[in-house]
N, C-alpha and C positions, 0 to 999 in steps of 0.2 A: 619522332616518339612522342614529342609534344603534343603535334596535331593528332595522332592517333589517340592520345589520352584525354585531351578535349573533345574529340568528337565521340569518344566512348561514353564520357560524362554526358554529352548531350542526348544521345541514344538513349543512356539509361533514365535521364529525366523526362524524356518523350515516352519510354515503356511505363514508366510509374504514373505519370500524368492519365496516359491511355486507360490504364487498369483503374484508375481512381474514378474517371468519368464512366467506364463499363459499370462498375460496382453502383455509381449514383443511378445510372440509367435503367440497369436490368433489375436492380432489387424491389422485390414485392414481398408484402404481408408481412416483414418484420422490421422492426425501428432499426435504422442506419446511424452508425457513428459519425459524428459532425466532422471528425478529421478526413474523412474522404472528401468533403468539400474543401477544406483548405489545401490539402494535396493536389487536388485537380487544378483548383484556381493557380496555386502558386507555379505547379508546371508550365501549365498553358501560358500563363503570363510572361514566364522566363524565355520560354521558347520564341513568343511571339515577339518581344522586344529585341532577343539579341539578333534575331534572324529577319523576320518581316519587318520591322520599323527600321532596322539598320539598311535594308535592302531599298526600301522606298525613300529614305532621306538621302542615300547616296547615289542611286541609280534612276529613280524617278523625279525626285524634287532637284537632285543635285545642290545641296547646301555648300554656301562657301563662307568660311568662316573669316576671310580676310575681307569680306564685303562691309562696309559701315550699314548700320542698321538705321531704321529711322530714329531710335531712341537717342542715337549718337548725332546723327545728322541735324534732328530738328529740337533738341535739348532745349527746354524753355522753362526747366525746374517747376513746372506746375503738371501738365499731363505727359509730357515727354521728358522721361527723366532715365539715362543708364542706370540698370540697376543689377547689384549682385544677383547671379544666377540662382541662388538657392532662396532669397527672397521672392525671386520673380515666380519660382515653381511654387512657392507657399501661397502668394497671393493668387496666381492662377488656378493653382487647386482648390483654395478656398471660395474664390469665386464660382468655379462649375460645380462643385461639390455642395448643392443644395439639399433639399428634401427629397428629392426625386429617387438616389441610391438608398435612402434611408426608408421613406414611405411607400415607394412604388412596389419594391419587392415585399414590404410586409401586408400591402393591401393584395397583392397578386398571390399571397400565400393561401387565399381562398380555394384556388385551383389545385392546392398541393405544391410540394416543394419541387418536383421534378421539371416542370415547363419553363418555371421563372429562372431555375438554376442554370440549365442550358443555354437559354436565351442571354443570360447575364454574361456568361462565359463567352461564348462563339461571336455574340453580336457587338462585344466590345472590341476583341482583337481584330476582327474583319471589318466593322462597320465605324463603330464609335471614336476608336485611337486614330483609324484613318482619317476621319472627318476633321478632329482637331488637331493634327499635325499638319495636314495639307492646308486647311485655312490659315493656320498661323504663318505657314511659310509663305502662301499667297497674298495676306495682309502684309507680312513684313517687307516684301519685296515692291508693295504697293504703297509706302509712306504710311502704312497701317490704317489703310482705309477701311472702314465699315463694310460688312457684308453687300449690303444693299448698294453701296456706292461703286464697290468692284463689279457688281453685276451690271451697273449703269455703263461702266466703262467700258466692259469686256463683250455684255452682249447687245446693248444697244438701248434706246429709249424706252421700247414696250417691255422688254424684259426686266430691263434694270429698274423701271418704275414700278412695276409689280413687285419686283424683290424688296424694294424698299418701303413700300405700303404694306407688304406682307408681313416682312419680318418686324416691322415696328408693332402693327397688330398683333403679331404673336407675342412679341415681348410683352405686352401689357398683360395678356390672359396668363402668361408664365409668372410674372411678378406676383399677379395678385394671387394667385393660389400658393406660392411661398408665404404671402403674408397671411392666408388662411390657416395653411397648416400651424403657423407658431402661436397664431390667437388661439387655435383651438387647446394648443399644448398649456396655455397660460391661463386661460379663462376660469376664474375662481381659482386660481393656485396662487396663493401670495407668495409661496416659497420660490415657485418658478419665475414668476415676474420679477420678483426683487435680485433674483440671481441674474436673468437676462437683462435687468435694467443697467446693472452695474458693470456688464460688459462693456458699454459704450463709453463712459469716462475711463475705465481702464485703457481701452484702447488709444484715447487721446493722449492720455500719460504717457505711454510707451510711445507715441509718435512723437511727442515733444521731448523725451528722453533723449531718442535716438537723433533728433534734428537739434536741439538745441543744448541740453544739458550735457551729455557725453556722444558726441558724434562719433558714428564708427561702431561705438560699443555695443553690437547686435547681441553678442551673448548677455551682456547683464541687461539688457533690456528685455530680452525672452525671459530670463529668469524670474525678471521684476514682474512682466506681464503674468506670466503662468502661476505665481504665488499670488497675486492679486486674484486672479480668476478662480483658484482654489478655496480662497478665503471667502470669496463673494458666493460660493455655493453652501460653505457653511454659515456664513453671515446671513443667507436668505433661510436656514431653518431657524435661525435664532430670531429673526423678524417673524416667521410664521407662527412663533409660538409665543409672541408679544402680541397681548391682545390690542393694546393700542397702536402699534406699528402695522399690524397686518391687514388691517382695514385699509390703509393707504395703498396697498397692492392687490386687494381684492376687487375685481372689476369683471364687468359684463364682456361679452366678447366686443361689442360695438364701441366701447370706451377704449379697448386695447387697439382695435382696429384704427383709429384717430390717431393713438400714439406711434402705431407702427407707420402710418402716414406720413407723419411729422419727422419721424426717424428717416425715413427714405428721401425725403425733400433735404434734410439736412447733409445727408451723406452725398447727395448727387452735387452739391454745392461748395463744400467744403475741400481744400485742397487735398490732393490724394495722399499726401504723406500724414496730414494730421489724422483722418481717421480710418480711410479705405486700407492704405498699406498696410499699416500697425493692426488693425483688427483682422484682416486677411492673414497676416503673418502668424498673429497669435493663435489664431483660430486653427490653423493648420498644426501648431504644434497639439494643442488640444485634441484636434481631430486623429492626428497620426498617432498621438499617447495612448489616446483612449481606443483606437483599432488595435494598436499593438497589445495594449493590456486585455482586450478582448479575446484575442487571439491566444495570448498566453494562458488564459484563463480556460478557455475551451482545450486547449492542448493537455492542461492538466487535470479537467474534469473529464473530458471525453463524454460530454452530454449526446443523448439520443436525441434523434429527431422524431418527434409525436406525431406531427402531421403527416398523414399519407403520402404516397408519391403523389396521386391523384385523387381528388375527391368528386363528389357526385357535382357538383357545382360548374364544372366543366361545360355542363350543357347551357348554361345561361343563366340559372336560377340563383346565382350566390345572393347573399344577403347583404355585402359590403357596397357590391357595385354590379349591374345587372350586365350581361352580355357573356358569349362563348368565349370559349379558350382561345380560338382562331376568330378576330383577330386582336382580341382584347388583352390578352397577356403582355402583347407586344407593344401596347400604347400604354399600358399601366405601369410597366415598369420604368421604360423610356430612358430616364437618365444613367440608370445602372449598366445599361449595353449600349445606346448611342443617344444622343441628345443635341437638338438643334441648339440649345441655349448655349452650349459651348462655342458653337462658330461665331456668336456674339461677343464671347469675352476673347477668344481667339482673334477676332478682328477687330476688338473695341478698344481692350484695355492692354491686354497682356503686349502685344507688339510695341506699343508706346514705352514698354519697361526694358524690354528685350535688347541685350547688349551684344550678342553674339549670335549668327545663324546657327552654329554647332550646338546649341543648347535648346532647337527645335523639338529635335526626338524625345529628349529627357522631358521636357515640357509638357509638349503636345501629346504624344502618345505614352509617355509614362504617366503623366497626370490623370488621363483617362484611364489607365489601368491601376491606377490606384483607387479611382473612385468606384471602378468594378469591383476590387476587392472589397470596399465597402458596402457594396450591394450585396455581395455573397455573405458577410458578415451579419447584414439587417435580415437577410433570409433565414439564417442559422438561428439568431435572437428570437424570431417570430416564430418560427416551427418548433423550436425545443418547448414552449408553452405546451400546456395540455390545449388541444383543439377548442374545449368547450371555452375554457378562458379567452382565448385568442377571439374567439368569435363573439363573445360576451362584451369584449370591449370596444370591438369594431363595428358591431352591427347597429346600425341606428334605432333609435327608440319607434322610429316610423314604421320598421319591418317587425321588429321582435316584441314591441310594447314598452309602455312607460314605466310600468312597475316590474320591479327585480323578480318577482316570483312568475310573472309572465314571461318574461324574457328567458330565464333559465328552462321554463316548462319548453318554449319554442325551440331554442337551441338542443336541447336535450333530445327532441324529437327528430333531429336530423343524425343523431348516432354519435354526438359529442356531449356528454353529459357534464353538467356543472351544476353548483349548489349555490343558493344564495349565500350560505354561511361560507362556502369557499371563497365568494368574492369579495365577502364584507371582511373576512380575514386578510385577503391579499390588499384591499384597500387600506387598511389599517397599517399594514407592513410597511406600505408605501407611502404613508403621510398623506393619504388623500381621504377626501371623504367618501367617495365612490368612484367606481372605476367604469361602471356600465355606460354603454353608448359614447365612449369617447372616441368618436370618430376622428379619421384622418390619420392615422398608422402611428403617429409619433408616442401617443401614451403605451401603446401596447409593445412597441419595440422597446420603450424606457423599461417596461417591467420586464422584458425578456434579459435584457442588459443588466437591469440590477439583480435579477435571479441567479444569472451566472457569475456576476462580480461577488453576489452575496456568498454563494456556495463555494467559490474560490478562495476570497478573502475576509470573510466574517459574515454572518446572517445578522446579526445584530445591529449593522448599518445599512440595511435595507433601504430605508427612507433616503438616506443620503445617497446611496448609489443611484435610487431612483431619480433624484433630482438633480443629481450629476449628470445623469443620461439625458433629461430634460434640456439641461442647457447645453450640454454637449450637441443634440440635436439642434435646438435654438439658434446657437451660432453658425452651425452649419447653413440654416436657411437665411438667417439676417446678413450673413456676408454676400450671399447671393442677391439677396433683394438690393441689397445698398449698390453693388457693382452693376446688378441689371438695369437698375434706375439710371446709373452714370452712364451705360452703353446706351439705354434710351434716350437719353439727353443728347450724346452723340449722334445718334442716329437722326434724331427731329430737327437738329442742327444741320447735319448734311441735307435734309430735304429742304428745309428752309432756307438753307444757302443757294438752292438753286433758284429760288426766286429773289433775295435778297443776299448777296454774298456776305456782309458783315455778320449775318446771323451764323453763318458757319464758322466764325470764330471762337473755338472753343474756351478761350480765356477772356472773352467778352462779359462783361458782369450782367448786361442786361438782357443778353442771350441765354446765358446761364441760369439766371433765375426762372425767367419766361418758360423756357423749354423743360427745365426740372419739375416746374410746377403743372405744366400741362400732362406730364408723363406720370405724375404721382396722381393727379386728378383720373387720369385715365384707368390705371390698374386700382386706383381705390375706389373706384365705382363697382368694379367686378369683386374685389374684396368684400366691399358690403353686401353685394349679392349674397355670396357663400355665406357671411355672418347672419343673416337673415333668415337663411333657409332653416326650416323645422328639423330637417334629416342632415344637418351637420355642414352642408354646402359639397361634401365630398361627391356624391352622386351626380351633381349638377356641374360641377368645375371640374374634378379630376378627369373624368374622360376627355372634355375640350381641352385639358391642359396636355393630355398625353396625345392627343392627334395634332393640337398646333405644335408641341415639341417636336413630333417626328416630322411634320411637315416642314418645319424649319430646318430640320437636317436634311430633309429631302433637296430644300431650296439650296444649302449650301454645296451638296455634293453635286448639284445642278452647274452651279458657277465653276466649282471645281473642275469637274470633268469638261467643260467648255472651254475653260483655260489649258487645259492638259492638250486637248485636241488643237488649238490654234497655237499651242507650243511647239507642234510637230511630233507630240507623243501619244498618237493613237493607240500604238501598240500597249500602253500602259494604263489607257483608259479605263480598263476594267478594274483598277483598283479601287476607283470611286464608282464606276459605272455598276457594278454588282449591288454593293449596299444602296445605290439610288433605286436600282430596280425593284429590290424587296421592299424598300420604305414607301415608294408609290403605291405600290400593292397593298400593302397593310393599311395605309392611312386612307386611302380611297375607298377601301372595304369598310373599315371602320366608320368614316363619314357618313358613307352611304346609308349604314344602319341606323346612326343616330339621328339622320333626317327622315328616312321612310318608315324605320320600324313602328308596328302598331304595338309593340310591346311598351307600356308606358314606364316601365324601368329603363328603358332601351333608350327610345325614340322621343327628343327633344319635342317635337310638337304634338306627340300623341300623349305625351303626359302633360303639355300645357292645356289639351282639348278635355281630358279626363277630369284635370282640377277645376277647369272652367264648368264642367257639368255638373260637378260636386256641388261647386259655389252657389250656382243658380238653383240647384235642387234643395238647398240648404242642408246639405248633408257632411259639412264640416263643423268640427267644434270651434268655437268663438276665436280662441287664439290663432288658429290656422286661418280661419276666414279673414281675419283682420289682415294677414300679409299675403293671402292668395292673390290678389289682382297683380301686386308685384312680383311674386312667382312666376305667375302664367307670364306676364311680360318677359321676366328675365329667360324663360325657356324659350319664347319666341326668339329673342333676341339670340340665344346660343346656338339655335338651330339655324338662324340666317348668319350667324358668323361662321359657322362650320361651312356650310354652304359656300361662302364667300373665300375661305381658306382653301376648299379644295379647287374652287374655281381659279384661284391665283396659281396655286401649285401646278395644275395642268397647262395654264398659261406660259410658265416659266419653264415647263419641261418641255414645251413644243419650241418656244423660242430658243432655248438652247440648242434643240435638235436641227432647226433652221441655222442658226450660226456654224453648227458643225457640218453639215452637209454643204453649205456654201463654200467653206475654207476647203473641204476635201475636193470639192468640185473647182476649184482654183479660182472661184469668186470673189469680190472683194467683201472684206469684214472689217470691223473695227481693228485697228492696229492693238497689239499687247500694250498694256498701260504700265508695265513693270519699270520702274525708276531705274534710272542709268547707274552703272555701277559706281560705287566711289568706295575707295580702300580705306580701312577702319583705321584711326589713330589708337584705337583701344586694343588692338590685337594682342600686342606684346604684353600689355598687362595682363590679359587674360592666360596667354599662354604659361606667364610665370606663376598666376594663380593655379 
């Protein structure tokens, strides 16, 4: 009877989810209620976690909760530290949930709400969650080695070296874009800058509280941290209205970029317990609390989505970024559905904290489901705005014009009416001087969230809600930036360790300082590229970010597929092989277009040539002519970097196929690099918990 009841409940959930997805997909011509989105997401996630994730963990991976993890066996109190599963979940989620699930869906809304929503839902459960969980498992079984080092151990010198180089280079691009988004959100916004700056000392206070003042009192530290974060938002408003103090936090983008670089360096070299872990843990509270509050507000208000299901921009003429629906919707959303960056966290920091293998499904698969839900919320927050307002905020001045009157005329001509007065009133309500051309996605998302919160909980506090949303987005980004820099340091130490073994010691101070500095210098340069770009850096860096991120996911799935085959699990290789095939298809297509397209809004080389011709003809205004040589160089660099990435990807794919074919033919291959089984001494404690 109990089984019948359980089965009936799951059948009902499946039916409700199917009806919700059908309602979203088939609706045309009328505004659709946002409750359809929440219902579809929750039903799909519940079924995927209960059945697909459980099956992969038990049958494909065969997790063993009695086996000691690297955190237990290699505990050094610095990087390898057995940690409570909820804190690990918080750290992992905070590290993976960067700007991608917030910014990607917001930018992709230029195609309409339908394509992005479907990709977020089904891409996550079949691809992103699988990649995260499998990578976390494989790294845990291999002494928490990085993705590149696992590839070297399992595929061999050629594929391994390509993976090491590729993942490190891709990481540099990813972190640079994270920094660009947060810089664009804080630029000339003292309130946002003051609030985000305050989150750093707050995290350190919480870290010291949990380690030195009140060890083990996690709830006390959490309450203290969340209270201080909320006070930081209020305090930021006070600073913004103080004419003496506000100038200390009112900066150009380039100044903020230098500060972001300094923060990234500090976060990479400080002990994980002092800044990284408490910041990520606190960030998770804020993120989960905000998303929950947003869901409650949406359920209360039941706002309608005003963006059409499909816009005319699916043909590639979109103002925010160039490119047709296929393949660019898949690389624009990236993190909300599948993100290669996650594989670096799942093989870089999380396995060093994981205390028990049985938590792999919750942390790996469950953490990505939660990020996908964040992406759905971002899509709703962006699409409940009037489309004219959405495009006014996100369209760069280079496309719609620098003057407000020109911008509204251009946007209204697309069929999305908006007025100067409407935008001025909105900016005033949000506590900003202007909201025109605030590229990057973060400001428009904050406006959407503030509008929903204001309608549900009080419109008199719109400015407070807006800057709370900016703080919410910024801590999403900075927690990924600091974790990414740390992972980049681990990766570089792994690579240099092959030349000088001492460099691979993650706790040796000279190696830590040198590799951290090199990583920050690498992504700092690309951050500089984005900051000086007259179009806000989105069109020049975000497509490269999306392509690189999805290529990295393909590399991770290559390594996972190769290991599954070598482990004698060929019949289960489709679990990672199918999403791998899809990712190779979309990334190769997108890279090809970015390299060879003669459309200057798509092709890197064509845009560089067009800009060079205009510079030579004296057709550029003085401000743009001054930075044109740098922009031309940067566009060429982006093109060659894209070509390099796609070449590496195919090299790794063919090397993985070579290893698999040799194994299946009974020929010699490298042995599995899995560490020997060691019984856990912590298992009884975890069972009691």
